[in-house]
C-alpha positions in Angstrom: 199.5 128.0 65.0 201.0 131.5 64.6 204.1 133.1 66.2 203.4 134.9 69.5 204.8 138.2 68.3 202.0 138.7 65.8 199.9 139.9 68.8 202.3 142.7 69.7 200.6 145.4 67.5 197.0 144.2 67.9 195.2 146.3 70.6 192.7 143.5 71.3 195.5 141.1 72.4 197.9 143.5 74.1 196.4 142.7 77.5 197.5 139.1 77.3 200.7 138.0 79.0 203.2 135.6 77.4 201.5 132.4 78.5 198.0 133.6 77.5 199.4 134.6 74.1 200.9 131.2 73.7 197.5 129.6 74.4 195.8 131.8 71.9 198.5 131.4 69.3 197.8 127.7 69.3 194.2 128.4 68.5 194.2 131.0 65.7 195.7 131.0 62.2 197.2 133.7 60.0 195.8 134.6 56.6 197.2 136.6 53.6 195.0 138.6 51.3 196.1 140.2 48.1 195.0 143.7 47.1 191.4 143.4 45.7 190.7 140.0 47.2 187.4 139.5 49.0 187.8 138.5 52.6 184.0 137.8 53.0 180.9 139.0 51.3 177.3 139.7 52.3 175.4 136.4 52.7 178.5 134.3 53.6 178.3 132.3 56.8 179.5 134.3 59.8 181.7 131.7 61.3 185.0 133.7 61.1 186.3 137.1 62.1 189.6 138.8 61.3 192.0 141.0 63.2 194.0 143.1 60.8 197.7 142.8 61.6 199.1 144.7 58.6 197.3 146.3 55.6 193.8 147.6 55.2 190.3 146.2 54.5 187.3 148.2 53.3 184.0 147.1 54.6 180.8 148.0 52.6 177.1 147.5 52.8 174.3 148.0 50.3 171.4 150.2 51.2 167.8 150.1 50.1 168.8 151.8 46.8 171.4 149.2 46.1 174.2 151.8 46.6 177.4 150.5 48.1 178.3 152.4 51.3 181.6 152.3 53.1 180.9 151.6 56.8 184.5 150.9 57.9 188.1 151.0 56.8 189.9 148.5 59.0 193.7 148.9 59.2 196.4 147.7 61.7 194.6 146.3 64.8 191.1 146.6 63.2 188.5 143.9 63.8 186.0 142.8 61.1 183.3 140.2 61.0 183.0 140.0 64.8 179.2 140.9 65.0 178.3 138.1 62.6 180.6 135.7 64.5 179.0 136.5 67.8 175.4 136.5 66.5 176.0 133.3 64.5 174.4 134.9 61.5 175.4 135.5 57.9 177.6 138.5 57.1 175.6 141.6 56.2 178.7 143.4 54.8 181.3 142.8 52.3 185.0 143.1 53.1 187.7 143.6 50.4 191.4 144.1 50.9 192.4 147.5 49.5 196.1 146.6 49.8 198.1 143.4 50.6 196.9 142.4 54.0 197.9 140.0 56.8 195.1 139.1 59.2 194.6 136.8 62.2 191.7 134.5 61.6 189.6 133.6 64.6 186.4 131.7 65.3 184.1 131.2 68.3 186.3 128.5 69.8 189.2 131.0 69.7 187.1 133.6 71.5 186.1 131.1 74.2 189.8 130.2 74.7 190.6 133.9 74.9 187.9 134.6 77.5 188.9 131.5 79.5 192.4 132.9 79.9 191.6 136.6 80.0 187.9 137.4 80.7 188.7 141.2 80.7 189.3 140.9 77.0 185.5 140.8 76.6 185.4 144.4 77.5 187.8 145.2 74.6 185.5 143.4 72.2 182.5 145.3 73.5 184.4 148.6 73.0 185.1 147.6 69.3 181.5 146.6 68.8 180.3 150.0 70.2 182.7 151.9 67.9 181.2 150.1 64.9 177.7 150.8 66.1 178.5 154.5 66.5 180.0 154.7 63.1 176.9 153.1 61.6 174.7 155.6 63.4 176.8 158.6 62.2 176.7 157.2 58.6 172.9 156.8 58.8 172.5 160.3 60.2 174.6 162.0 57.5 173.0 160.0 54.6 169.5 160.7 55.8 170.3 164.5 55.9 171.9 164.4 52.4 169.0 162.4 50.9 166.5 164.9 52.2 168.2 168.2 51.6 171.1 168.0 49.2 169.9 165.4 46.6 166.5 167.0 46.1 168.0 170.4 45.7 170.6 169.1 43.3 167.8 167.5 41.2 165.8 170.8 41.0 165.5 172.3 37.6 165.1 176.0 36.8 161.4 175.5 36.3 161.1 173.8 39.7 162.8 176.7 41.4 160.6 179.2 39.6 157.4 177.4 40.6 158.5 177.4 44.2 159.3 181.1 44.0 155.9 181.9 42.5 154.1 179.7 45.1 156.0 181.4 47.9 155.2 184.9 46.6 151.6 184.1 45.6 150.9 182.7 49.1 152.3 185.7 51.1 150.8 188.8 52.5 153.2 190.8 50.4 151.4 189.6 47.3 147.9 190.2 48.7 148.7 193.7 49.8 150.5 194.6 46.6 147.8 193.1 44.4 145.1 194.9 46.5 146.8 198.3 46.0 147.1 197.7 42.3 143.4 196.9 42.0 142.4 199.9 44.0 144.6 202.3 41.9 143.5 200.7 38.6 139.8 201.0 39.4 140.2 204.5 40.9 142.1 205.7 37.8 139.6 204.3 35.4 136.7 205.8 37.4 138.1 209.4 37.7 140.0 209.9 34.4 138.1 211.9 31.7 139.0 209.3 29.1 139.7 206.0 31.0 141.3 203.2 29.0 139.2 200.5 30.7 135.9 202.0 31.9 133.4 200.2 34.2 132.8 197.2 34.2 136.6 196.9 33.7 136.6 194.3 31.0 140.3 194.6 30.3 141.0 194.1 34.1 138.8 191.0 34.1 140.8 189.6 31.2 144.1 190.2 32.9 142.8 188.6 36.1 141.6 185.5 34.2 144.9 185.2 32.4 146.8 185.6 35.7 144.7 182.9 37.4 145.0 180.5 34.5 148.8 180.7 34.6 149.3 181.0 38.4 147.1 178.0 39.4 149.0 175.3 37.5 152.4 176.8 38.6 151.3 176.6 42.3 150.0 173.1 41.7 153.4 172.1 40.4 155.0 173.4 43.5 152.5 171.6 45.7 153.1 168.3 43.9 156.8 168.7 44.5 156.1 169.4 48.2 154.0 166.3 48.4 156.9 164.3 46.9 159.2 165.7 49.6 156.7 164.8 52.3 156.5 161.2 51.0 160.3 161.1 51.0 160.4 162.4 54.6 157.9 159.7 55.7 160.0 157.0 54.0 163.2 158.2 55.5 161.6 158.4 59.0 160.4 154.8 58.5 163.9 153.7 57.5 165.6 155.5 60.4 163.1 153.9 62.9 163.5 150.5 61.4 167.3 150.6 61.2 167.5 151.9 64.8 165.3 149.1 66.0 167.3 146.5 64.2 170.7 147.8 65.4 169.5 148.1 69.0 168.3 144.5 68.9 171.6 143.5 67.2 173.6 145.3 69.9 171.7 143.6 72.7 172.3 140.3 71.1 176.1 141.0 70.8 176.3 142.2 74.4 174.2 139.2 75.6 176.5 136.8 73.7 179.7 138.3 75.1 178.3 138.3 78.6 177.3 134.6 78.2 180.7 133.7 77.0 182.4 135.7 79.8 180.1 133.9 82.3 181.1 130.5 80.9 184.7 131.6 81.2 184.3 132.5 84.9 182.5 129.2 85.6 185.3 127.3 84.0 187.9 129.4 85.9 186.1 128.7 89.2 186.0 125.0 88.4 189.7 125.0 87.9 190.2 126.9 91.1 
């Protein structure tokens, strides 16, 4: 049991009156976490959630590249671990106290007791879940944009940029027109001058054209190979986005369904008491 006044600064419990807070205080317990202590880690059973009373907890998840991504920084009044608690699944994230933290530990029985006394509190939990989902969507959007644009450009070498420039210029009408004009002037000059430096059949010109083709072709192929790699990355990112959106939509529906079920049970119990 905890003191009733621990709920004063927690938005989730501010709707409760004194009697309801007393009922809830008899259900929950208070935990202390030192700076750097792990509250829960990915793979742990999701039987408990925590409302941060004082302090701060950093919540991270590992992406497909095994990079650790910060998905939430829960401070006073923040709620962590609720999705795993409601879904009855293992935690997918890791929570670590970034400073000395006091938290209220709750489990499913505590949530049921809360909804029995204050069914409206279910809407507050839905609001918090929705905020977490929006934060995950924003994180996904920004990381996808960075992976596709910034990271590839940062990895480009001088040779890569030069190959792209050659490919862009060599595949443009500017190059075709300019090269056509040069060929016309070259052949006209060597046909009309009294002493041409490259008379017909323009052997020197053929040599230059062969050398140009021999150098230009592999440079353009290098640029095309890099473009193919970008296209593969785009396809992979599209797949990840679609997969993650599907999983999160399904998870959100499960959370909403679970909260609605618990609220329904609370209403039934309230009607029975009435």
